[in-house]
N, C-alpha and C positions, 0 to 999 in steps of 0.2 A: 220168176217175176210174172205178174199178170200182164196180159197183152191187150192192146186195143188195135183193131184192124187199121191198116195203113190209111184207108180213106178217112177214118175217124181221127187218126193222128194228125193228118193234114188239116182237117176242119178245125180241130182244137188249136193247132198252131195259128191258123188264120184268125180265129176268134181272139186269141190272146194278143196277137200282134195288132189287131184293130183296137182293142181296148187299151193297150199300152201305147198306141200311136207310134209304133216303130215298124220298120220294114221287116218282113218275115225273115229275110236273109241275115239280119243282125242277131237273130235268136237261135241258139243251139238247144239241144235237149237238156243240157246241164247248166246253161247260163241262168244266173239267179235274177228273178224279176226285180227284186228290191235293189240289190247291190249293183247289178250290171245294167239294169234298164230303168232305174229310178221309180219303180212302182211303189205306191203307198197302200195302206190297208183298204181304202175305198176301192181302189182298182182290183184288189184281191176279191172283195165281196162282189164286185161287178163280174169278174171272171167266173166265180162260183155260180152266180145267178144265170149267166149266159149259158154255162155248161148244162145246168139243170133244164133250161128251156130247150136247148138244142138237142140234147140226148134223152130228154124225158126221164130223168133220174132225180133222186133226192140225195143230196150230198150234205152230210152233217157239217156244221161250221167248225167242228173240232178238226176236220180234215184240212182246213186252211193251213195248219202248221206244216203239212206235208206238201202243199201245193206251191212250192218255192221255185219250181222250174217245170219245163214241159214233161220231163220224165215223171215227176211227182204227180202231175195232173193226169197223165196217162194211167198211172196205177190207180188213182182215186176213181177215175171214170170207169175203168175196167171193173173194179170192185163194186161200184155202185150199180153197174148195169149187169153184173153177173158174168161178164166175159172172163175166161180163164186162159192162161197161156200154157 
């Protein structure tokens, strides 16, 4: 599995919790944004755009299908930024 540094994982989790308007503690690496936290497709696009700005990467919109939880986002960001585990 690809890896994202711990500091980046925490920043990703903070960004996502802000966008979903939930407490960070409510979200695990595997909790599903749509099913467990009520996220819609607009929130997913907002998460993608925020990640691109924060980490200065380009993420293809086809990656949204994998970005269903934090673990998926970590993998997509790692691949987009060239980080390998």
